[in-house]
N, C-alpha and C positions, 0 to 999 in steps of 0.2 A: 403083588411082588413081595417076596420075603428076602431077608438078608441071607445070602448063601456064600460065605467066604471061600475064596479059591484055596487058601492055604490054612484054613482053620482059624479059630479065634485067637489062639496064642500067637500065630504068625502075624495076624493083623495088629495085635497089641505091640508086638516086637517092632514091626516096621514103623508104627506111629511113635513109639518111644524113641527110636533112633532119630527120627525127624525132630522131635521136641528137644532132645538133648543137644542137638547141633545149633538150635536157634538162639539168638540173643535179642532180636527185635520182635516185639509182640505181634504187630500186624502181619509181617511177612511170615512168621511162624504159623499163625492161625490160618492164613490163606493156604499155605502148603499142606498143612495137616487136614484141613477141611476137604481139599481136593482129593487127597489120598484116601480119606475115610469114605467119601462117596464112591470112589473108584473100586475099592476092595469090597464094599458092601452091596454094590449094584444100585444104590440110591442115586437120585438125579439132582436133587436140589438141597442146598443147605445154607445156613447163615448163622453167624455168631454175634450176639449182643454182649458187649461189655457194659456192666451196670455199676455206676459209682455208688458211694455210700449215701449220696443225696437222692438216689433213685433215678437219676438221668441215665438214659441208655445211649450207646454209641454202636453203630453198625461197624464192627471191626473186620469182618470177613464175610464174603458171600460167594456162592458158586451156582451158576446156571439158574438165576432167578427168572421166573416167567416175565414176559415183557411188561405186564401190568405192575409188577413190583420194581422192576429195573428202570422204569420210565423216569426221565428227568433226574438222572444220577441217583437213583434209589430213593427219591424223595419220600415215597410212601413208607419206606422202612425207617427213615430217619426222624420222623415226627410222630407225635401221638403215642398213646399206650395201646396195648393189646392184652389179650387174656393171659398169655404166658408171662409177659413182663409184669403184669399186675400180680399174678400168683407169686412170682419171685419176690417182689417188693413186700408182699403181705406175709412172707415167710411160709407160704403154703406149698412151695415147690422145693421138695427136699430130695427127690430121687427122679429117675427117668419116668416119664409118664406120657400117655396118649393125650393129645389135645383134640377135643371133639372136632373143632373146625378152626381154621385160621381166620381171625377177625379181620386182618388186613385184606385177605383175599375176599372174604365175604362182603366187605364194604366196597371193594373194587367192582365186584359182580353187580351189586345193587346200583352202582353208579354207571355201569356199562363202560368202565374205564379202559378196558383193553383185554388182551388174551392172557388166560391163566395157564394154558398148556396142560389142563387136567389136574393141576395141583389144588387140592381143597383142604387137606389135613396135614399135620406134621407131628412128629414126636418132639418133646422138649426135655432137655436134660440140664440141670444146674452145673455150672463149672465151679468147683470148690476144691480146697486143700485144707483138711482139718476143719477148723471153725471159720476159715476165711472163705468168702464167696466173691466171685469175680464177674459172673454173668450167666448166660444160657447158650446152649447149643441147640439149634433146631434143624431137623432133617426131614425130608419127605420125598415122595415120588408121585408121578401122575397117577391118579385114581387109587392110590393107596390110602385106605381109611383106617387102618389098624396095624399096630405093631405087637408082635408076640413077646412073651416074657423073655425068651432068650435074646431077641433083638434088642429089647430095652436094656437087658443086663450088659450086653456088649457095648451099647452106646454109653451106659453109665460108667463102665470101666475106662473107655476112651476119654470121657469128660473129666474123670478124676485125674487121668494123666495130663490132660490139658491144664486143669487147675493147678496141679503141682508144678508144671512148667511155668505157668504165669507167676506163681509165687517165687520161683527161682529167678526169673527175669527181673521181677520187682526188687528182690534182695540184691541182685547183681547191680542194677541201676543205682540203688541206694549206696552201695559200696563205691561205685564209680563217682557219684556225686560227692561223697565224703573225701575220696582221694583228690578230686578236682579242687575242692575247697582247700585242702592241705597244700596242694601245689600252688594255688593262688597266694596263699599266705607266705609260702617260701619265696615265691617270686617277688612279692611285695617287700619282704624283708631285704632281699638282695638288692632291689632297686633303691630302697631307702638307704641302705648301708654303703652302697658303692656309687651308683650314678647320681643320686641325689646329693651326696656329699661332694662329689667332683664338681657338679654345677654350682654348689654353694661356694666352693673354693675359687672357681673361675670368676664368680661375681665379685668376691673380695679382692682378687688379684686385679681385675679391671678397675675397680674403684681406687685401689692403690696406685695403679698406673696413671690415672687422671691427676692424682696429687703429686706425682713424681716428675711431671713434665710441664713446661710452660708453652709448648708448641700447640697451637689451637687445633691443627689437623690431627695430631697424635691424640690429644685429649678427646676430640670428637670420635675417633676410632675406638678408644677405650670405653667411652660412654655407650657407644653402639653395642660393643661386646657385653657390657654390663646389662643393658636393656634386654639383649637376646638371652643372656643367661637367666635373668629374672623371669622372663616369659617361659623359658624352658623349665625352670623350677616350678612355676605354677602348673604347667602341663603335667610334670612328673608327679606332683602331689595329687592332682586329680586322678591320674592313672593309678597311683597307689591306693587311693580311696576306692576306686572301682574294683580293684583286685581284692582288697581287704577292707570292707566297710566298718571302721570303728564305730561303735554305737548302735549297730543293728541289734545287738543283744538287748538294747533298751527299747526296742520297738521300731517299726518302720517309720512312723512319723518323726520320731526323735532323730533318726539317722538322716532323713531327708532335710530336716531343718539344719542339722549340722553341716551337711554337704552344701546346702545353699549358702550358709554363712561363709564357708570356705571360698565359694565363688563370688562372694560380695553381693549376694542377692538377699532380699527381704522376703522370707517365706512365712506366710500366714497359713495356719492349718485349722481345720474343723473336723471333729470326729463325731460320727453319728452311729449309735448302736455300740454294742460291746460283744466281744467274742474272740476266740483264737482262730487263726488261719494257718493252714499247713505251711511248713517251711518252704516248700517249692514255690507256692503261690507268693509268699512274702518276698522271697528272693527275686522272683520275676517282677513284682511290683516295684521293688527297690531299683532294679536295673532300668525299668521304664521311667521311674522318677528321676534317676540320674540323667538319662538321656534328655528328658524334658527340661531339666534345669540347665543342662549344658546348651541346649537349643536356645533357651531364653537368654542366657548370658551372651551367646554369639549373635543372635539374630533379632530378638524381640525389641531391642532398644528400650528396655525397661528393667528395673531391678525388683519389681513387685510381682510375686507369684503366689497364687492361692491353691492349696491342696484341700480337697474335701474327701475324707475317707469314711466309707459307710459299710457296715455289715448288717445284713438282713436275711435271716433264715439260712439258706444254703448258698448265698451269693455275697460276694464282696465287690464294692465299687470304689473307684478312684477317679476323681475329677481333677484336672490340672488346668488352671485358668490364669492367663496373664492379660494385662491391658496394654500390651505393646503395640507395635506397628501393624501386626497381622500380615496376611497375604491373601491373594485371590485364590479361593478354593471352592469348587462346586461339589456338593455331596455326591458320592458314588464315583467321583473321578479318581484317576490314579493318584496314589500318594506321591507328593512331589519331591521328597528328599529321602536319602538313605537312612537318616536317623529315625524319621517317622515310620518308614517301612519296617525298620528293625523293631520299633515299639509295637507295631501291628502284628508282626510275626511272632514276637514273644507272647503277646496276648492270645493269639489264636492257637499257639502250641499247647496251651492249657484249656482249649475249648472255650475261650472267652470272646467277648465282642469289643471292637475298637471303633470309636466314632470320633471324627475330627470336624471341627467347625472353625472357620477363620475368615475374616474379611479385612481388606486393607483399611488401616486406621482404627480397627475395632478389636484388636487382640485375637488370641487363639484359645480355644477350649478343646480339651481332649477328655472323652468319657470312656472309661474302661470298666467292664464287668466280667467277673470270673466266678465259676462255680467253686465251692469249697466243700 
């Protein structure tokens, strides 16, 4: 089978460019474009690996994978290396090329693991924009063992379009994150300058009311109002901290210690290894640490919390340990609270792992690992 476009190569590139220009979400864009590419070229199967700077790959889109590759939620595609991924990581994949044989298919055949539907070979194209690289595009068809030069040239042009779109989406997301931080800062200022000051005034007024009357019932009412306003002040200060974390510019550990001090907790920290971590990872760990400290304040019945922060190679780890009352939890069970679920979701959003251990009377330990 050879690629025979219905409308010519220019028409194909135009259609794909239109799809890419409309998209703002990476995975949905890649899925739609891959489906379109296979349709207009007559190829049957394709998949896209996004590959990070640390070399880890992620299956971002796939279409019509044979059963042996699609089995168990594409497990064979999501683990281990292969020839095309290794060539990419070794800087040997710079343009569209024929891959002699698919290593994942070859291993599946040797293991007699399932049906391949005649797929044995595929073409591999790097996804790039200028000097930036994002991953690889693989396409193939049953019993197709070779791609002609014009076919590879078309795939290379499409891959460059995809790489350019990925760069645009990346820049757009960065702009949105910057705008979100600016909006958080504005909201934090507004809360501090308006609601926070009103609550402080209410507290002072209630205290004055206690001193202005000798009626015990009225005094009790004013004291109740004063206590409520003080509690609301504490909640407001914590909310302002979450919106605009003063001290994060001095590092994650410094910010967590300061936040713990504000909550009246004794935070001990230990740092293992040295290195910088991406801003997105740091902010995510900061939000997770905040949630952990808030949980400790509300539920753990202890003021002592330990943080162990470790960087090692292409991974960062954060352990959060308290010696409080703990709770009954069995490994692999459903996460029991909304706060813990939020911490797990934040971790997994950056392809990290979240592990929770807790026993009644023995405290709680949370282990987080993220690629950097």
